[in-house]
N, C-alpha and C positions, 0 to 999 in steps of 0.2 A: 459223309464227307464228299466234297466235290473238288476235283482237280481242274486247274486251268493253267494256261501258259501265259507268262508275262511277255513283254517285248523282247527280252533276251532269250526266250525259249525255255526258261527255267520253270519247272512245275511249281505251282503254289497250291497249298491246301487251305480250304476254307471249311468252317464248321457251320455254314449257314443252313438252316433247316430247309428241307424240301417241302414246298407247299403246293396244294392243288391249284389248278387254274381257277380264275374267277368264275362266277356263275355262268354256266353254259346256257344261254338263252334259248337255244334251239334243242334242248334236251326233250326227249319224248316222255320220259318218266322222271319224277322227282320223289324223294323221300320227305318226311316231315320237316327236317331242317332246311331242305332245299325249297320246299313249298313256302316256308316262312321267309326265307331269304329272297326268293324271286317275286312272291305275290303278297307277302305280309299276312298270310293265313296261318294261324297257329293250329296246333294238333287237334284241340277239341273241336274247333270249327270245321276243320278238314274232315273229321270223322262224322260230324253232324251232316255236312253236305254230302258225304258219301252215302250215308244211310238214307237220305232223302232222294238220292238218285240225281242230285244236281251236278256232281262230278263223278268221274270214273276212277277206279283204282284196282289194283291187283295185289294179292298177298303171295309172296314167294316163300314156300315152306317145304322142307324135305318131308318125305313120307314118314309118318310116325312121330314127327316132332310137334311140339306144342307151339313153340315160338317160330316166327318167321320175319320177313321184311315186307312192310307195306309200302308200295309205290303208288303214286297218283299220276294219272294221265294229264300231262301239262296242257295238251290241246283242249281237253274238256274243262280244265280250270280257266283257260283263256276264254272259251266260249261262254262259260258261266259269268265271268266278269263282264263280258260284252253285253250280255242280257241285262245286267244290273245297271248299266249306264244309260239304257234306253228309257 
């Protein structure tokens, strides 16, 4: 819930959902949904490019855990896309 004051100084309550800011274009790292939103690259292509060494990524995982979070280096994706336009 979010409170705001109207012109009379009375507090008004809204139930508008809190949303994240739009795509941050200068983010250093993005996850798979961010990669698709910013660059149009889906998960399978992202992992293929990563395995070929065309883009860079990092896996964040706690010691002893099987699952983690894969993040992709946005600058390396931009560099890759620039090479594809030449």
